N, C-alpha and C positions, 0 to 999 in steps of 0.2 A: 118566211120573211120573202116578200115580194120586192125587187130592186130594178130601177131603171138606172143605167149608167151610160156616160158619155163615151167618145172614141179614145179617151185618155184614162177611162177606167174610174172617173170621178162620179160619185153617186148623185143622181137628179131627183130620185123621189124612193123612198124607203117606206114600205107597209109592213107592219107585223101581222101574220095571218097564222091562223092555226095548222098545224102540221097534217091534220086529217082532211083538209081540204085540198081540192085539185087546184094546181096552181094557176091554170087558164080561167079559172073564175075571178081571179084577183088581177087580171090583167087591165082591165078597163078602170078599176078603182087606182092601181097604180099610176096609170097614165093620167086620170083625172088629179092626182096629189101633186103631178109636175108644173112647176110655176117657177119662172125666172123673172124677177125684177128687174126693169131697167130704169135708169134715170130719167129719161125722157120716153114718153109713149106708153103704149100697153104693153103688159107684161108677155112675155113668150109662155103659152101654155099648151103647147104640144110639139113633139118632135117631127123633124121632117122625114125621118126614116127609121123604121124599127127591123131588128133582126132578132129572131126569137128561135126556140126550138120547135120540132114538128108537134109537140104536144099542145101548141097553141094554135094549131090548125083547126080552127071552128069558123062555122059560117058567121056566127055573131061578131067574132074578133075581126073577121075581114071585112064584113059589112061597116063594122064602127070605124075602122083605119080609112076605109073608102069615103065615108061619110065627112071625116075630119080631114081629109087629104094627106093622111100619113100614108108614105111608101112602104109596103109590107115584104118583107123578105123573110117569108115562112116557108118551108118546105111541106111537102103535103105528107100528112101521117096516114099511112097505108092501111093501118090497123082502124082508123075511124071510117073507112069507105069500104062498104060490101063489094060493091063494084065502081069502076071507075065511070065517072059522068062523061058523058059526050059534050064538051065544051072548051073553051079556050084553056089550054094548059097553063098551069101556074109556072111562073119562071123563078128561079132563084139564083141570085148572082153569089156565085161560089167565093169570089174574093171578100164579097161584104160578109159572107157567112162565116168565114174564119176569123172575124173580128169578135164572134160570139163569144171568144174565150176570155174577154175582158170581164164578162160577169162572172164567169167561173173563177177568174183571179181575185175579184172582189170578195166572193164568199170565203175562197180559202184565206184571204187575208183576215177578214172579219172573225173566222174561226180560230185562227191563230192567236187571236187575242184571249188569254186565260179567262177574264170575266165574262166575256161574251158567250154564254153558254146558257140554254134556256134551262137547265135544271136549276141554276142559281137565282133566277128571276122568277117569280110567280106570277106577278102582274104583267099585263101587256104593256101598260104605259111605262113601267119601270125598265122592261127590257127594250122597249124602243128608246128610251133615254140612254142606256147603256151602248146600244148600237149606234146612236148618234155619236155619242162622244167618241167612241172608237172609229167612226167614219170622220170625223173632225181631225183628229190625230193623224189619220191616213192622208187627209186632204193637207194638213199642214206640211208632212213629209214630203208629199209629192210638189207642193207649191213653193216650199220655203227652202 
C-alpha cells in the first residue's frame, strides 16, 4: 500500500500495490492519484512539499518533483551512491522530516483495524475497498 497523507494525518491518496515491489516505484502513481476538487477553479493535483524516507532518493523522483514544482525533503540514501558526487549538497529540513511520523501513524491505525489485513482479501479492488472504508472511519473520527 502506498499512501500520501497531509499534516493532520488524513489520507490524500491511497494505492494498493504488491508487497514484492519496491516502494519507490509507486511514488509517482501515488502522486498522480492525488486530486482535490474545489467548488471554483481547477482541482489541486499536486502537493507543495513532500517528505519521504531515504529509500525514495532516486534521480527519477527528484527530477519528477523538480519538474512539477514540488519541494522535496528527501534525505540522501548512502547505499544508493557508491561515491558521493561533486555537486550541490541536498539539504534536509530536520523539523519537517520529523512530521514523517504521520504516515507511520496512519499505517499503524490501518493495521489496528482487524478486517484490514491482506490475508482476508484476495483481490486488489476488494482490499482497496476495505482500506478506504477504514480510512473514511478514521476521517470521521478525526473531523467529527
